[in-house]
C-alpha positions as CSV (number, residue, x, y, z in Angstrom):
1,M,21.3,-60.2,45.4
2,F,22.2,-63.5,43.7
3,A,25.5,-63.8,45.4
4,N,23.8,-63.1,48.8
5,S,21.4,-66.0,48.2
6,L,24.3,-68.3,47.5
7,I,26.0,-67.3,50.7
8,Q,22.7,-67.8,52.6
9,N,22.4,-71.3,51.1
10,N,26.0,-72.1,52.2
11,I,25.2,-70.8,55.7
12,W,22.2,-73.0,56.0
13,T,24.1,-76.0,54.7
14,V,26.8,-75.7,57.4
15,R,24.2,-74.9,60.1
16,R,22.4,-78.2,59.3
17,A,25.8,-80.0,59.3
18,F,26.5,-78.6,62.7
19,K,23.1,-79.5,64.1
20,K,23.3,-83.0,62.7
21,N,26.9,-83.9,63.6
22,K,27.9,-81.4,66.4
23,A,31.3,-80.9,64.7
24,P,32.7,-77.5,65.8
25,I,34.2,-76.9,62.2
26,W,30.7,-76.3,60.8
27,R,29.9,-73.8,63.5
28,A,33.1,-71.9,62.8
29,L,32.4,-72.0,59.1
30,E,28.9,-70.6,59.7
31,R,30.4,-67.7,61.7
32,E,33.0,-67.0,59.0
33,L,30.3,-67.0,56.2
34,S,28.0,-64.7,58.1
35,R,30.7,-62.0,58.3
36,P,30.4,-59.0,55.8
37,R,31.9,-59.6,52.3
38,K,34.7,-57.1,52.8
39,N,35.9,-59.0,55.8
40,R,36.0,-62.4,54.0
41,R,39.3,-64.1,53.4
42,E,41.2,-64.0,50.1
43,V,43.9,-66.7,49.6
44,N,46.4,-67.1,46.8
45,I,47.3,-70.4,45.3
46,G,50.9,-69.9,46.4
47,T,49.7,-69.6,50.0
48,L,47.8,-72.8,49.7
49,A,50.9,-74.5,48.3
50,D,52.9,-73.3,51.2
51,K,50.4,-74.3,54.0
52,T,49.1,-77.6,52.7
53,G,50.4,-81.0,51.8
54,D,49.6,-83.5,49.2
55,G,46.0,-84.9,49.4
56,Q,44.7,-82.6,52.0
57,V,41.1,-81.3,52.2
58,V,40.8,-77.5,52.5
59,V,38.0,-75.0,53.1
60,I,38.4,-71.3,52.4
61,P,35.6,-69.2,53.7
62,G,36.2,-66.6,51.0
63,K,37.9,-66.4,47.7
64,I,40.8,-68.2,46.1
65,L,43.0,-66.1,43.8
66,G,45.3,-67.4,41.0
67,S,48.6,-65.8,42.1
68,G,51.3,-68.4,42.6
69,E,51.9,-72.0,41.7
70,I,50.9,-75.3,43.3
71,G,52.4,-78.6,42.7
72,H,50.4,-81.1,44.8
73,K,46.8,-82.4,44.8
74,L,44.2,-80.8,47.0
75,T,40.5,-81.0,47.6
76,V,39.3,-77.5,47.8
77,C,36.0,-75.8,48.8
78,A,35.6,-72.1,48.6
79,V,32.9,-69.5,48.5
80,T,34.3,-68.2,45.2
81,I,37.3,-69.1,43.1
82,S,38.9,-67.3,40.1
83,Q,39.2,-69.1,36.8
84,S,43.0,-69.1,36.9
85,A,42.9,-70.6,40.4
86,A,40.5,-73.3,39.3
87,K,42.6,-74.2,36.3
88,K,45.8,-74.5,38.4
89,I,44.1,-76.7,41.1
90,T,42.6,-79.1,38.5
91,A,45.8,-79.1,36.4
92,C,47.8,-80.6,39.2
93,G,45.2,-83.3,39.9
94,G,43.1,-81.5,42.6
95,K,39.4,-81.4,43.0
96,L,36.9,-78.5,43.6
97,V,33.8,-79.5,45.7
98,S,30.8,-77.7,46.9
99,L,30.2,-77.1,50.6
100,S,27.3,-79.5,50.6
101,D,29.3,-82.2,49.1
102,L,32.1,-81.6,51.6
103,A,29.6,-81.8,54.5
104,E,28.4,-85.1,53.2
105,Q,31.9,-86.6,52.7
106,Y,33.2,-85.4,56.0
107,P,30.3,-85.1,58.4
108,D,32.4,-84.9,61.6
109,G,34.9,-82.5,59.9
110,K,38.0,-84.6,60.7
111,G,40.8,-84.1,58.2
112,V,39.3,-80.8,57.0
113,R,41.4,-77.6,57.4
114,V,40.1,-74.1,57.3
115,I,42.7,-71.8,55.7
116,G,42.8,-68.1,55.3
């Protein structure tokens, strides 16, 4: 019940961002977050390291898992994140941000990648 309310809050956050800014990334994230939990994405740190570069901003509409290593800075937003993944991201100088903060910092969605 509690997790579902967090997802609903995230859905409303991206819906408001889409209505305000008309950026297609927020509509796509709304659709991804509305999917059933078993269909959400799970991404390992190693996959993030392979698919991203230094200083990129990434959204994962699912969970980040701690398998693998990362050696560059990222700004990451995810629905959930494992403790080991959070430690690895912050240890290399990256940041973890909430979806509402991301929508405020990047209202048009330019420079934000959806991975998973």
